[in-house]
C-alpha positions in Angstrom: -25.4 -14.7 -30.5 -25.2 -11.2 -29.1 -27.7 -12.2 -26.3 -25.7 -15.2 -25.2 -22.5 -13.0 -24.9 -24.4 -10.6 -22.6 -25.7 -13.6 -20.5 -22.1 -14.9 -20.2 -20.8 -11.4 -19.2 -23.6 -11.1 -16.6 -22.8 -14.6 -15.3 -19.1 -13.7 -14.9 -19.9 -10.5 -13.0 -22.3 -12.3 -10.7 -19.8 -15.1 -10.1 -17.1 -12.5 -9.3 -19.4 -10.7 -7.0 -20.4 -13.9 -5.2 -16.8 -14.9 -4.6 -15.6 -11.4 -3.7 -13.3 -11.0 -6.7 -13.1 -7.4 -7.9 -13.8 -7.1 -11.6 -12.9 -3.4 -11.7 -12.2 -1.3 -8.7 -9.7 1.6 -8.3 -7.0 2.5 -10.7 -5.0 -0.3 -12.3 -1.4 -0.7 -11.4 -0.5 0.9 -14.8 -2.6 3.9 -13.8 -0.4 4.9 -10.8 0.9 8.1 -12.2 4.6 7.7 -11.9 6.3 11.1 -12.1 3.0 13.1 -12.2 3.1 15.9 -9.6 0.0 16.3 -7.4 -0.9 19.0 -5.0 -2.2 18.0 -1.6 -1.6 17.8 2.1 0.6 15.8 4.5 0.2 14.6 8.0 2.4 12.3 10.1 1.9 9.1 12.1 3.8 7.0 14.6 2.3 3.5 14.3 4.6 0.5 14.9 3.9 -3.0 13.7 3.3 -4.3 10.2 2.5 -2.0 7.4 0.2 -2.8 4.4 3.2 -4.1 2.5 3.6 -6.8 5.1 6.9 -5.5 6.5 7.7 -4.3 9.9 7.5 -0.5 10.3 8.0 2.0 13.0 6.6 5.3 11.7 8.0 7.1 14.8 11.6 6.4 13.7 11.6 5.5 10.0 11.3 7.6 6.8 8.2 6.1 5.1 4.8 7.0 3.7 1.3 5.7 3.8 -0.9 6.5 0.8 -4.6 6.5 0.2 -6.5 3.2 -0.4 -7.5 4.5 -3.8 -3.9 3.9 -5.1 -3.8 0.2 -4.0 -4.9 -2.3 -6.6 -4.3 -5.7 -5.2 -6.7 -7.7 -3.0 -3.6 -8.6 -0.9 -1.8 -5.4 -0.3 1.4 -7.3 0.5 1.6 -8.1 -3.3 0.5 -4.7 -4.5 2.7 -3.0 -7.1 3.1 0.0 -4.6 5.1 -2.3 -2.4 7.6 -3.2 -5.2 10.0 -0.3 -5.2 7.6 2.7 -5.4 8.6 5.8 -3.5 6.9 9.2 -3.0 8.9 12.3 -3.6 7.5 15.2 -1.5 8.3 18.9 -1.9 7.4 21.7 0.5 8.8 25.1 1.2 12.0 24.5 -0.9 12.8 21.1 0.5 12.3 17.7 -1.1 12.5 14.2 0.3 12.0 10.7 -1.1 10.4 8.0 1.0 9.3 4.4 0.3 5.6 3.4 0.2 5.2 1.0 3.1 1.6 1.5 4.4 -2.0 2.4 3.6 -3.6 5.5 5.1 -7.3 4.6 5.5 -8.3 8.2 6.3 -6.4 9.8 3.3 -7.9 10.9 0.1 -6.0 10.5 -3.2 -3.8 13.6 -2.6 -3.3 13.3 1.1 -0.2 11.4 2.3 0.8 10.3 5.8 4.5 10.4 6.5 6.5 8.7 9.2 7.4 11.3 11.9 11.1 11.7 10.9 10.2 12.3 7.2 7.6 14.9 8.2 10.1 16.7 10.4 12.5 17.1 7.4 9.8 19.3 5.8 8.0 21.0 8.6 7.8 21.2 12.4 5.7 18.5 14.1 3.5 21.1 15.7 2.1 22.0 12.2 0.4 18.5 12.3 -1.4 19.1 8.9 0.5 20.8 6.1 -1.5 21.9 3.0 0.2 23.1 -0.2 2.7 20.2 -0.7 3.6 18.8 -4.1 4.2 15.1 -4.3 4.6 12.3 -6.9 5.2 8.6 -7.2 8.7 7.7 -8.3 10.7 4.5 -8.8 
């Protein structure tokens, strides 16, 4: 019977691959490390339109954050757990801010966050552009 179980498992994986369903990709929602500090870098952006959470954004005038695709777990980002009341708390140079996750930063690695311009300005001058040595964490 062990062989038939392996055949069924292989069939499920092949069917999932053929239909585009992810069997296991990226961290599960439960794996988003709420409250776990990370060291990384921040940048800012000024896009206007709809963010990955499906809501209107204006990163040039709103406090918000875009995070790496590696943190997103849902095939439809509008339904992702990150869009359900998750914030990022960012600390740099003795200042701390809290901003809602509203978008996905396609060029960011796991420890790089992309803030809306006003949020970035609360921590560093815009002419810095890229700031290394920040500490950030996901919070509710």
